[in-house]
DOBA-477715 format. One record per residue (C-alpha): residue in three letters; chain; x, y, z. Coordinates in steps of 0.02 Angstrom, whole numbers. Layout:
<nodes>
('ALA' 'A' (X Y Z))
...
</nodes>
This chain:
<nodes>
('MET' 'A' (-6654 -8425 5964))
('LYS' 'A' (-6697 -8242 5983))
('ASN' 'A' (-6852 -8238 5874))
('LEU' 'A' (-6911 -8386 5772))
('PHE' 'A' (-7003 -8276 5646))
('GLU' 'A' (-6878 -8133 5640))
('HIS' 'A' (-6856 -8141 5450))
('THR' 'A' (-7036 -8183 5404))
('SER' 'A' (-7099 -8065 5271))
('ALA' 'A' (-7250 -8157 5202))
('PRO' 'A' (-7422 -8109 5269))
('TRP' 'A' (-7518 -8236 5371))
('ILE' 'A' (-7705 -8269 5369))
('ARG' 'A' (-7812 -8255 5525))
('TYR' 'A' (-7999 -8263 5546))
('SER' 'A' (-8120 -8146 5632))
('ASN' 'A' (-8198 -8280 5743))
('TYR' 'A' (-8155 -8450 5815))
('GLU' 'A' (-8247 -8578 5920))
('TYR' 'A' (-8205 -8726 6031))
('LYS' 'A' (-8265 -8899 5981))
('THR' 'A' (-8244 -9066 6066))
('GLY' 'A' (-8198 -9204 5944))
('SER' 'A' (-8256 -9385 5947))
('ASP' 'A' (-8086 -9423 6026))
('CYS' 'A' (-8134 -9309 6174))
('ASN' 'A' (-7998 -9183 6128))
('LEU' 'A' (-8040 -8998 6125))
('TYR' 'A' (-8006 -8910 5959))
('ILE' 'A' (-8006 -8727 5909))
('THR' 'A' (-8091 -8710 5740))
('VAL' 'A' (-8141 -8568 5626))
('SER' 'A' (-8323 -8516 5646))
('LYS' 'A' (-8438 -8536 5496))
('ASP' 'A' (-8469 -8349 5484))
('ALA' 'A' (-8285 -8299 5508))
('LYS' 'A' (-8201 -8187 5381))
('PRO' 'A' (-8018 -8213 5331))
('GLU' 'A' (-7897 -8067 5341))
('MET' 'A' (-7713 -8047 5303))
('TYR' 'A' (-7595 -7984 5436))
('HIS' 'A' (-7408 -7970 5468))
('PRO' 'A' (-7369 -8043 5640))
('MET' 'A' (-7201 -7955 5654))
('GLN' 'A' (-7277 -7784 5620))
('GLU' 'A' (-7416 -7812 5745))
('ALA' 'A' (-7311 -7891 5883))
('GLU' 'A' (-7325 -7814 6055))
</nodes>
């Protein structure tokens, strides 16, 4: 599998800020911050 997202053309949504939170199950979660702003991006166009 060369590139799982090779033919992806739809934009994705990412947020400007994230934070870590520990759940009641003691697992660590990455969540979107309350003040974060959504933005569209194209992961294949921005790949390194």
